[in-house]
N, C-alpha and C positions, 0 to 999 in steps of 0.2 A: 421264319426263313431257315433253311437247312444249310449246313456248312460241311465241307470236307477237310479233314486234317491234312496239312501239307506233309509230304514225306520228308521228315527231319530225323537225322540220326541223333540219338540221345545216349547217355550213359546211365546205367542203373545197377544197383546192388540189392539183393534180396535180404531183408532184415532178419537176422538170426541172433540168438544170444551166444555169440562166440567171439573169441579174440580175432579169428580170421575175418569175420564180418566187420568188426570195428576197424581193423587195418584197411580193409577195402573201402569203407566209408571215409576214412581219413585220406586215403589215396585219391578218392573221388573229389575231395575238397571239403567235405563236411567235417569241420574241425573247430571246436570240439564236438564230439557226438554226445548228446545229452540223453543218457539212458535213465529212464524212470524206473527205479527198483522199488518204489513205494507201493507198487501194484504187482500182482502175479498173474500172468507172466509179465516180464518187463516190457516197457514201451520205449519208443524213441521219440523225443520231442524235437520238432524241426521248426525253425523260423522260416516261414514262406512269405511270398509277396502278399498273401492274404492274412498274415498273422501266424500264430503258433498252431501247428497241426501235430497230431499224434499218430505215429505208425505202430501198428501191432506186429507181432512176430509173423513172418511170412509175407508182409507187405513189401513192395518194391520201393526203394528210394531212388527217385529219378533226379538227375541233374539236367535241367532244361537248357535250352539253346542260349540263354543269357547267364548261365551259371547259377541259376536259382535251383533250390531243392524243394521237392514235395513228395509225399507218399502216394502210392497207388495200390489199390487192392489187387491181389493176384489174378482174379478172373478178368478184370478190366485190362490189366497189363498184358495178359496172354492173348486177349482179343485184339489188342491195339498194336503190339510190337512183335517183331521177329528179330532174332539175333542177327546182327550184321555179319555177312559172310558165312553164316551157319545154316542158311535156309536152303534146303535141297530143292531140286528141280520140281519135285512133286508138289511141294507147298507153293512154290512160285506159280506153277501151272494152275493150281486151284485158286490162288489169289487173283491171278490174271483173269480167269474165267468169271469169278465172282464180281470183280470190279467192272469188267466189260458188260456183264449181264445187267448190272445196276445202271450203267451209262446208256445201254440200249433202251431200258425201260424209261429213263428220263427223256431221252431223245424222242421216243415214240409219243410220250405224253405231251411234249412240247409241240410236236408236229400235229397232233390232234387239235390242240388249241390254236395253232397257227392256221390250220385249214378252216377251223370254225370262226376265225376272226376274233378270238378272245384271249390272245396271247399275253397282252399286257405290256408289250414292248415291240418295237419294229426291228427285226433282225436285218443286218446288212446283207446276209446271204439269202438267196432265193429259196423258196420251199423246195424246188427241184434239187438244188445242191445239197440241202440238208437231208432230203430223202435219199439221195445217192449215198451220202455218208452212212445213213442208217443201214442201207443194203450191204455196204462193205463191212460194217460192224457185225451185222448178223451172219454174213458169210464167214468172217473170222471166228465168230462164236461157234459156228458149225464145225470149223476146222479144229478148234480146241476140244469140242465134244468128241469128235472122231479120234483125236489123238488120245484123249483120256480113256476111251474104250479100248484102244489098241494097247495102251500102257497098263490097263487093268485098274484104273482109278475109279 
């Protein structure tokens, strides 16, 4: 089964071997910051809900929605999170297009199964209403594509 991450605002600090970073980690609530200097480069040891985890230099230290901490590799972090309030309209437009494209694909697949009688559950909405939704979603996708061309994206 697939899942979609809920849009939740988190706080994070990128782990670096600097006093500024340690101050930010302490302000975030990770106190004490346990720096392992027995290895080179140094690591940060974090007690997480799953046990102790080790963050490497460059990893992001995330404070979760319940105040828990955990490390995240930079590539995963950058694919998953956008700075709150720092996201420009171009990024938002691209994200909206990507998310809508994925939803269109999923709705198309669902409608194919619905029509074939192999959906696996009985929707409360009629096929016609769901198809109408798909039409509007595709029209909006076309508007986003047109706007992206005009904006030079």
